[in-house]
C-alpha positions, 0 to 999 in steps of 0.5 A: 473539491478544490485541493486548496480549499480542501486543506486549511494549511494550503489555504493559509499558505495560498493567502500568505502568497498573495500578501506581497501582491497586496503590497505591490498594488498599494505601491501602485496606488500611491505612486501613480494614483496619488493615494495615501498609504492608508488609503492604498492599504485599505483598498489593496488588502480587501481587493487582493483577498477577494481576487485571490478567491476569485482566481481559485476558479481557474482550477475548474477551467484548467481541468476542463481545458487540458493543455493539448497541442491540437487545441492550444490556441482555443485553450489560451483564448478561453483563458484570456477571455476569462482573465479579462472578465475576472479583471473587469469584475475586480475593477468594478469591485475596486470602484465600489469600495472606493465609492464607499470610502469616498461617501463615508468621507474616510478618504475624500476623492478616493473614487476619482483616484481609483477611476484613474487607475482603471487601465493599470488595474485591468492589466494587473488583474489579467496578469494575476489571473494568468499567473493563477492559471499557470499555478493551477495547471501545475496543480492539475499535473501534480494531481494527475501524477499522484493519481497515476502513481496510486493506480500503478501501486494498486495494480502492483498490489493486485498483481502481487495478491493474484500471484500469492493466491496462485502460489497458494492454490498450487500449494494446497493440491500439492499437499492434498494429493500426497495425503490421498496417495498415503491414504490409498496406500494404507487402505488395503493393509491398514484400514484403521490407520487409513480412517484415522488419517482421513479424520486428521486430514479433515481437521487439517483442511478445516484449519487451512481453509479458515486461515487460507484467506489471511495474508499473515497469521501468528507463528503460534498458529502456523506451528499448530498447522504443522502439528496437525500435519505431522499427526497425519504423517505419523499415521503413515510413518509410525515410529519411523518419524520423530520430531524435535522442535525448538522455538523461542517464545518471543517468536510465537506472536510474530506474523508469518504467511500461512502455510509457510512452514508446512511445505518445508516439513513436508519436503523433509518427510517426502525427500528425507524420512520416506527414503530411510528404512529406519526413519529419522528425526525432523528438527524444527528450529525457530529463532530471532536475530535482530529484526529477522525471523529464522525458520529452520527445518533439518532432516536426515537423507539417504545419500544413495537414494535416487532423486524423486520426481517433483523434488524442489517444487515445495521449496520453489513455491515457498521461495516465490511466496517470500519474494512476492511478500517481502522482496529482498528482505526475505530469502530461502537458504538450502544446505545439502550435505551427504547425510542431512538436508537443511532449509532455512527461511529468513523473513522480517520479524514484523508485527504481532498477531492474535491467534484466531479461534481454533476449529474446536472452538468454532464447533463449540460456538456453533 
């Protein structure tokens, strides 16, 4: 559909833009045609209104005949022919209107006066049509530019979504392999603990599959995932693993990417608690300052422990996910000291969400 006809506001502005042209036509009829101002205005207003709508047809001609250097002469010739035809139709309408005014004795002699202005009217009609062609080419260019921007934006969003899916796909096996290795280690020595860990792992995977397709989840739900993860690891570590959690209540409904906090906690266990004979305490703190959400995970470390293979993969994944979703609005801070390791994810505290049904609720419904 024509962009001007599609919006009433644009149509109103378009018709207002023709008002000065009606004044020019009336002035021409008065000065060179001998018409009175009343006759000139009576002729000019309806004629210019009709011609304004007639010139809207230039939109379709401009779309069908794009400006290309190879066919420029053909394009200009087509527009000139269309302009001459449109001007001729317009002059014919002017003669018909003048005939009606003359017949009804509103303005005696109007037909002859308008007939004497055929040449200037044709020239003005051609000029106005070509002006409309110019305006419509600008509209075509503007629409093409806007569509190109939208295509680029859609491509960028698709690329970002694909990147996030790839990062998430790398994260899920990363945790699963670690859990399976832990179960394998328990099968021989503690089969009951291995079975319990399998059950808890199943619960955790059901929860992650349910939320994995979502772009964001309420922080409350992300914490529930972390609790399920810690229940799995509690089977392996026993009393060696202690957890302290401090969360500001207003933060619980804020939206965060799913599986953002879990790899930070997993990193604390794998590279911290697992290397300490006596174990230790993992501290989780979540707070809000201004418009930023702070997710902090801190754990003790063995300063004499050798670096483990794969160290930093989980943190790199989290850093890439934050960069993909929030750009420079989010960051991951890492602070390593002799006896402790601290990771802080900072992201915008935007949006509020409602938790989805828990797996137990879904089973009850089924």
